[in-house]
C-alpha positions in Angstrom: -4.6 -15.1 -30.3 -2.6 -18.2 -29.7 -2.2 -19.8 -26.4 1.6 -18.9 -26.4 1.0 -15.2 -26.9 -1.8 -15.2 -24.2 0.5 -16.9 -21.9 3.3 -14.4 -22.6 1.0 -11.5 -22.1 -0.8 -12.8 -19.0 2.4 -14.1 -17.5 4.3 -10.8 -18.0 1.4 -8.7 -16.7 1.3 -10.8 -13.5 4.9 -10.9 -13.1 4.9 -7.0 -13.3 2.2 -6.7 -10.8 4.1 -9.2 -8.4 7.6 -7.2 -8.7 5.6 -3.9 -8.1 4.0 -5.5 -5.0 7.3 -6.9 -3.7 8.9 -3.6 -4.2 6.3 -1.7 -2.2 6.4 -4.3 0.4 10.1 -4.0 0.7 9.8 -0.3 1.3 10.1 0.0 5.2 8.7 3.5 4.9 5.4 2.2 3.7 5.0 -1.0 5.8 5.9 -1.7 9.4 9.1 -3.8 10.3 6.4 -6.5 11.4 5.0 -6.7 7.9 8.4 -6.5 6.1 9.6 -9.4 8.3 6.5 -11.5 7.7 6.7 -11.1 3.9 10.4 -11.9 3.8 9.8 -15.0 6.0 7.0 -16.2 3.6 9.1 -15.8 0.5 12.3 -17.4 1.9 10.2 -20.3 3.4 8.5 -21.0 0.1 11.6 -20.8 -2.1 14.1 -22.7 0.2 11.5 -25.5 0.8 12.3 -27.9 -1.7 9.1 -29.8 -1.6 6.9 -26.6 -1.9 9.1 -25.3 -4.8 9.1 -28.4 -6.6 5.2 -28.7 -6.4 4.7 -25.1 -7.6 7.0 -25.5 -10.6 5.1 -28.9 -11.4 1.8 -27.1 -11.1 3.0 -24.5 -13.7 4.2 -27.1 -16.2 1.1 -29.2 -15.9 -1.1 -26.1 -16.3 0.6 -25.4 -19.6 0.5 -29.0 -20.6 -3.4 -29.0 -20.1 -3.8 -26.1 -22.5 -7.0 -23.9 -22.6 -6.9 -21.4 -19.7 -5.5 -23.7 -17.1 -2.4 -21.6 -16.7 -4.9 -19.0 -15.3 -7.2 -21.0 -13.4 -4.9 -23.4 -11.6 -2.7 -20.7 -9.9 -6.0 -19.0 -8.5 -7.1 -22.3 -7.0 -3.5 -23.0 -5.6 -3.4 -19.5 -3.9 -6.8 -19.8 -2.5 -6.1 -23.2 -1.1 -2.6 -22.1 0.4 -4.2 -19.2 2.0 -7.1 -21.3 3.5 -4.6 -24.1 4.4 -2.4 -21.7 6.2 -5.3 -20.2 8.3 -6.4 -23.8 9.3 -2.8 -24.9 10.1 -2.1 -21.9 12.3 -3.4 -23.5 15.5 -3.3 -27.1 14.5 -1.1 -30.0 15.1 -1.4 -32.7 12.7 2.1 -32.3 11.2 2.8 -35.9 10.1 -0.4 -35.9 8.0 0.6 -32.5 6.4 4.1 -33.8 5.5 2.6 -37.2 3.8 0.3 -34.8 1.9 2.8 -32.4 0.7 5.0 -35.4 -0.7 2.1 -37.1 -2.2 1.3 -33.9 -4.2 4.8 -34.0 -5.6 4.2 -37.6 -6.6 0.9 -37.2 -8.2 1.9 -34.0 -10.2 5.1 -35.7 -11.4 3.0 -38.7 -12.6 0.5 -36.4 -14.3 3.2 -34.6 -16.2 5.1 -37.7 -17.2 2.0 -39.4 -18.3 0.9 -36.4 -20.3 -2.4 -36.6 -18.4 -5.0 -34.1 -19.7 -8.0 -33.7 -17.5 -10.6 -31.0 -17.8 -9.5 -27.7 -16.3 -12.1 -27.7 -13.4 -11.2 -31.4 -12.5 -7.4 -30.5 -12.5 -8.2 -27.2 -10.5 -9.9 -29.2 -7.9 -7.0 -31.6 -7.6 -4.3 -29.1 -7.4 -6.5 -27.0 -5.0 -6.9 -30.0 -2.7 -3.2 -31.0 -2.7 -2.3 -27.2 -2.1 -4.3 -27.3 1.1 -1.6 -29.8 2.6 1.1 -27.2 1.7 -0.8 -24.2 3.0 -1.3 -26.3 6.4 2.3 -26.8 6.7 3.1 -23.2 6.2 0.6 -22.4 8.8 2.2 -24.9 11.3 5.7 -23.7 10.7 5.3 -20.1 11.4 6.2 -19.6 14.9 6.1 -15.8 15.2 2.7 -14.7 16.7 3.2 -11.3 14.7 3.1 -10.6 11.1 1.2 -13.9 10.0 -0.7 -12.3 7.3 2.3 -10.7 5.8 4.1 -14.1 5.9 1.1 -15.6 3.8 1.5 -12.6 1.5 5.2 -13.7 1.0 4.2 -17.2 0.3 1.7 -16.2 -2.3 4.0 -14.0 -4.1 6.9 -16.8 -4.1 4.3 -19.5 -5.2 2.8 -17.5 -8.1 6.5 -16.6 -9.3 7.2 -20.4 -9.2 4.2 -21.6 -10.8 4.8 -19.1 -13.7 8.3 -20.2 -13.9 7.1 -23.6 -14.6 4.7 -22.5 -17.0 7.4 -20.5 -18.7 9.7 -23.5 -18.9 6.9 -25.6 -20.4 5.9 -22.9 -22.9 9.6 -22.5 -24.0 9.8 -26.4 -24.5 7.0 -26.1 -26.8 8.3 -23.2 -28.8 11.6 -25.1 -29.2 9.7 -28.4 -30.1 11.1 -30.3 -27.3 7.8 -31.3 -25.9 9.2 -34.8 -24.9 11.6 -32.9 -22.5 8.5 -31.7 -20.6 7.5 -35.3 -19.8 11.1 -36.0 -18.8 10.7 -33.0 -16.3 7.5 -35.0 -15.0 9.6 -38.1 -14.6 12.3 -36.1 -12.5 9.5 -34.6 -10.4 8.3 -37.9 -9.6 11.7 -39.3 -8.7 12.3 -36.3 -6.6 9.0 -37.1 -4.8 10.4 -40.7 -4.4 13.5 -39.4 -2.9 11.7 -37.3 -0.3 9.7 -40.4 0.7 13.0 -42.2 1.3 14.5 -39.3 3.3 11.3 -38.6 5.4 
């Protein structure tokens, strides 16, 4: 089975599971208001934060660019690192270092995509996991409500996976339409957005 078909099947199955999970979580009859509020806060925080959203999209694009099973393994490493980083950042104070790390992640991933860098999957997995720790750390720092923290993390996980697979789907579409050079252009735009974040920080 081709990588395109595998990606379509895997992505569709995962998207279906996430949509089902989101629907259940949105049902106030099943979950408490505290959980519902936490999940919603995580979803909104991840999607509205430009640096987080750009990074997730970039990981999805790079995962497809790497080929093999990177589209499956990289998101797993990212989610594990986001959860760990959020837990570590819950009671921590190193916000300046965290901000620098999140912007650095966007710059590095933009350069990887623009340069068509194809490292082994496990090396790439290690890189995105380390970079994701900074993002998770930031999520932990920024959630002030003492209640619903794990639900907040769940919302972040759902939004992150959706964003990564949107990036993978975009890269896959560019391959299908024989516009692979545009994928490298997306990397350059990601790199520029990271530079803009440095300027505005």
